[in-house]
N, C-alpha and C positions, 0 to 999 in steps of 0.2 A: 641231567648229566651227573657225573660223579662230582662230589664236593671238591672245591678248590682248596688248596693248602693255605693255611693262615700265615706261613712263614715263607720267606724268599731268601735266596742265596746272595742276591745283589744288595749291597749296602746303600745308604743314603748319606751323601756328603754333608747335608745341611741339617740333619736331625740326629739326636743321640738315641741310641738303643735303650730300651727299658731296662735291660739287665746291667747297663752301665750307670743308670741314675737311681735305681731302686736299692734299698737295703737288702742284702742277701741273707740277713738274719731274721727277716720278717717271716712269720709262720706261713702266710699264703704263698710267698715266693718259694719257700722250701717244699711246700706241699705240691706246688705246680711241677717242680722237678721230680718229685717222688712218684707221681701217678703215671702209670703206663698208658698214655693217650693212644698209642697205636692199637691197643686192644679194642677200643671202641671203633676205630676205623676198619679193623678186620671184621668186627661183628655186624656193623651197620652198613658197610660198603655195598653189600648185595641188595640193599633196599633202594638203591639209586639206579636209574637207567643209564645205559652207556651211549654216548653221542646223541642225546636227544634232549632238547630244551636248553635252558641256560645253566651254567654251572651252579651246583648247590653250595650252600654256605658251609664253612669248615665244621666238621663234626665235633672237633674239640671246642669250638665256640658254643655250640648248642648244648653239649654235655656240661661244659663249665658253667653256663648261665643257669642251668637247672640245679646244679650243685649249689651255686651261690644263692639262688632264690630260696631254696628250702633250708639252707644253713643259716641264713640271716632273716628268714620270715618276711619276704617281700613279695609283691605281686609281679606279674609279667611286665607291666609298665614300670614298676619300681626298679626291677633288676636291670632293665635296659637304661633307665635314667641314671642310676648310680654307676653303671658300667662306664658311662661317659665321663664321670667325675673321678673315678678311682683307678689310678694306674696299676695298682696291685691286682685288681680284678681283670684288667686288660691283659696283664702278663699271665695270669692264671688261665685265661681263655685262649692263649697262644699267640697274642700279637707281639711283634717285635718293637713297634714304635707307638707312641702315644696317639690315640685316635681322637679326632675332634668332631666326628660325625657319628650318628647312630649306625651301628653295624647291621641292624635289621629292624623290622617292625615287630612289635610285641605279638601280633597275631601269628607270626612265623613260628613262635614257640608252640602255639596251639596246634598248628598244622603238623609240626614235627612230632609232637606227642601222639597224634592220631596215626602217623605213619609208623612210629616205632611200636606202639601198643604196650600193654602191660608186660608181655613176655620180654620185650626189648628193654623195658625199664628195670627188669631184674638184673640185666647186665650192668646197669649203673650201680646198683647195690653191691653186686659182685665185685665191681671195680674198687669200691671203698674197702671191702674185706681183703682183697688181694694186696692193696697198698699197705694195709695194716700187717698182713702176714709177711710181706717183703721186708718190712722194717722191724719185725720182731714184736709188735704189739699184740698180735694174735698168733697163737701156736696151736698145735693139735691138742695140747692139754686144755686149752680154753674151751675147745669144742666137745670135750668129754661130757660135760654137764651143761644143760640149758634150762632156762625158765620159759614157760609158755603161759600166756594168758590172753584173754579177749577183752576188747573195749568197743565202744561205739564211736564211729566217725560220723558226726552229724553233717547233714547237708545244709547248704546255704538257702534255706527256705523260711518263710514266715510261719509262725506257729499255726497249725491247721485247725481252724474252727469251721463249723458248717456254714455259718453266715459268710465268712470270708471266702470259702470255696464257691458258694453260690454267686456272690457278687463278682468275684474275679472271673469265673467261667462265663458269666453273662457279658462282661465287658470284652473279653477276648473274642467271643463269638460275634458280637456286634462289629468289632473292628475287622475281623476276617470276612464277614458278610459284605461290608462296605467295600472291601478290597476286591471281592469277587463280583461286585456290581449288583448285588441283591437289594431290592427295595423292601425293607422290613416294615411290617405294619406298625410296630412301635419298638423303640430301643430301650425304654425305661432308664435312660441315663440319669435324669433328674430324680425320678422316684426311687430308683435303686440306690443312688448315692445317699438320699435322705434316710431310707430304711436301714442302710448299713450303719450310718452314724447313730441313729436312734437306738438300734439294737445294742451297740457298744455302750451307750450311755445308760440304758435301762439295766444292762448286766452289771455295770459298775455300781449302780445304785441298789442292786439286789431286788429289782422289780422284775422277777423272772417271768411272770405271765405276760407282761408287756413285751419283754425281750423275745419270748417265743413267738408272739404275734408278728413282730417285725421279721424274725427269721423265716417264718412261714411265708411272709410276703415276698422275701427275696427268693425263696424256692419257687414260688408261683411265677415270678418274673422270668427266672431262668427257664422253667418249663415252657412258657409261652414262646420265648425266643427260639428254643430248640425246635418246637413243633412248626413254627413259622418258617425256619430255614429248611426243614425237611419237606414242607409243602412246595417251596419255591425252588428247591434244588434237589432233585431226586437222586442224583449221582454225584455227590461232592467228592473231591479228590484232594490229595496232599494234606496240608496242615489243617484245613477246615474239617476234613473227614475225621482226622485223629482227635481234634478238639471236640467235635460232636459226640464221638464215642465216649470220651472221658467225661463230658458233661452229663451224658445219660447215665454213666456209671455212678457219678456223684449223686444224681437224683434218686437212684435205686438203693444206694447203700444206707444201712442203719447203724445204730450205735454199737451193737454187739456183733456186727459182721466181721468176718476174717478177710484178709487181703484187701483192705480198704485203700482208696486212693487219697493221698494226703497232699499232693501237689500236682497241678496241671502240667507244669514244665518239667517236673522230675517224677514221673510215675513209678520209678524204682524205689522210692523212699519207703522205708518200713518203720513201724512204731515198735520200739524196743524198750522193755522195762528191765533194768538191771538192779532194782531194789535200792536205788540211791535215795536218801532222805531229802536231799535238796533238789533233786530232779527226778520226778517219778517216771516220766516218759522222755525218750530221746528219739528223734526222727532222722534216720540215716541208714547206715548198714553196719554190720558187725565186722570188726577187724581182729585177726589173730596175729599176735606178735610173738617172736621167738628171740630171746636174748641169751648171751652166754652168762653162766653163773660167775665166771671170772671176767671182770672187766666191763660187763654189761654192754657188749657190742651187739647191735641188732643184726641178725643174720636171716631174718624172715619177717615179712609183713604182707599179709594176704587179706584182702577184703572179700567177704563172702556174703551172698544175698540169700534171702529166704528166712532170715533169723533162725539159723540152725542151732541145735544143742551144742554146747561148747565141745563136748567129747567127740562129736562128728567132724570137727575141724582139725583135730590133732594130727591125723595121719597125713593130710595134705600139707600142713604146716611143717612137719618134720621132713617131708619130702622136699619142700622148697628150701629149707635150711641146708639140707644135704647138697642140693644142686648149686646153691650160691656159695657155700663155704668150701665145698669139695671134700668135707669130712662128715662122717655119720655120727651124730650124737649118741653116746652110750646111755646117758641117763637124762630123762626129761621130768622136771618138777612142775606140778600143776596144783591149782587150788581145788576146793571141794566141788566146784562147778563141773569138773570133769569126771565126776563119780560115774562108774559103770564102764569106763574105758578098760580094755584088757591090760594086764600088767606088763605085757611085752608087745610092742608094735614093731614088726620087722626085726631090726637089730637094736632097738632102743627100749630100755627098761623105763616104765612109767611109774612115777612116785606121786601119790596124792598127799596133800597136807592135811591128813586126818588121823595121824598117829600121835601117840603121847610120847613125851620126852623120855619117860622112864623105860619105854620099850625099845629104845635105840641106843647105840653107842654114841659117845660124844662126837666122833668124827662124822658119823652119819647125820646126827642132829644139826651139825653146822650147815650142811647143804640144804636141809629142810628149811632152816631159817633164811637161807639165801634166796629162797623162792620169792619172798616178798620184795626183793630188790627190783623186780620188774615193774612194780607199781610206780615208783618215781620216774622210771624210764618212760612209762606211758604218759605221765604228767608232763615231762619235758617235751615229748614228741608232740603233744597236743598244744601246749602253750607257746612253744618256741619254734615249731617246724610245720605249722599249717595243717595239723590233723584235727584241730578242734572244730573247724568249719570248712567243709569242702566246697570249692567253687567250680570244680571240673564237672563236665556234663556226662550223664549216663552212668551205667554200671562200669564201663571201661574207665571212666574218669575216677570212680571210687577206687578202683584197683591201682591206677597210676598214682593217685595222690597218696595212698597208704605207703607204697613202695618208696616214693620220693621223699616222704617224711622220714623214713628210716635212713635214706641216703644223707639227708641234712643232719640228722643226729650223729651219724658216723663221721661226717666231715668235721663237725665241731669237736668230736673226740680226737680226731687226728691233729687238728690245730692245737688243742691243749697238750697233746703228747709231744708235739714239736717244741712248744714253749717250755714244757717241763724238761725236756732233754737239753735245751739250750742253757737253762739255769744250772742244771747238774754239771754240764760241761764247763760252765764258767767257774763254778765253785771248785771243781776238781783242778782246773788249771791254776786258779789263784792259790790253792793250797800247796801247789808244787812250786818251790822257789826256783827250780831249774828251767821252768818254762817262761820265756819272755812274754811281755805283754803284747808284743807285735804279732804273736802267733795266736792270740785269742780270737775267737769267733771265726775260725776257719771252717768253711762248709764241709761238714762231715756227715750230714744227714743223707742217707743213701739215695742218690738220684736213680732214675731208670736208665 
């Protein structure tokens, strides 16, 4: 059914409303009044059936929890737990009275993300930009010049080594075979565990010949289990068939092969080398970020698979930025990794950071220097907004996590902008002797 509303017109005689007991000068309180929540109800209302099943949870609650999760870098379980303790979070999510029980199960957030998808999550990023535009923090002048760069969003997997993949694949196949009722000739649980431990010890001691011998033993154990299952189950289905195919792919792949499998649970993971001295290889997917040169607002976050060349991601990134912000960027500044891109893409002029200062005017050189401002934005998105390690499943999970990380970054910028406005307003009023102290802190941040 359609989602039920989180607010009611009927009051409660024995409870105080949250807007009566909370400080109206708190940044989350003001931001909750500034966001146009009806926009999400219009966009996501069509995804719910009419007069079928139980009523859905309020859309504002689900959107607000995702904003808070990525703004404060907590998990699904953590955001639900803290929601129960924080009245400002409850007001932000649309509740009128303090809640003493959990509003939902954390798995509900997972199911809602699957229902909305990555295209729907772009509406959440668009909502942050629309709020900033409505309150004057983002104008069309901000969108004239943007910075574009790519980074790696790592997946939450263990570092892939051949011995680890052999050992894990054998354990998964044995477990699935027992679940299917297959009587295997030998499971190699004890021998496989000992071989895996000894391979790690020999590698740590730099006894590489002995380590290779134990690794070969793990590969033999996996091959025997795969062949045994194939003999006793000619037509496997479901998860067993998928794991058999991936295990055989692990057995066939070699060191210098392309499109290798690095994780059994996350086959979409790719090995990406960005030339970092401290981290030669990263395992995940590439993410293209677009931020404004003025203000560093994120207006585009797109996860792309296949480890493409950076220049091939620029056109789609600018298209997404136009769809989210509503304005077409006139200038895009990129690093040397985008070499070979046309000088003009659609209506956007592309500038590469490969020119010398002497060949440009001072005003032009200023914007070339601003290109590097996207580097700390990437750092903040990774360290503070859950892009450093992605726990969401599949390629769709990679796209959703990248977009929501940008939402969390923009939400924190909106909160800082509100605090800065409050301080400026306080100093302005204190400097004016005609304004009485009783008129201080009047709510003037524009609500919806």
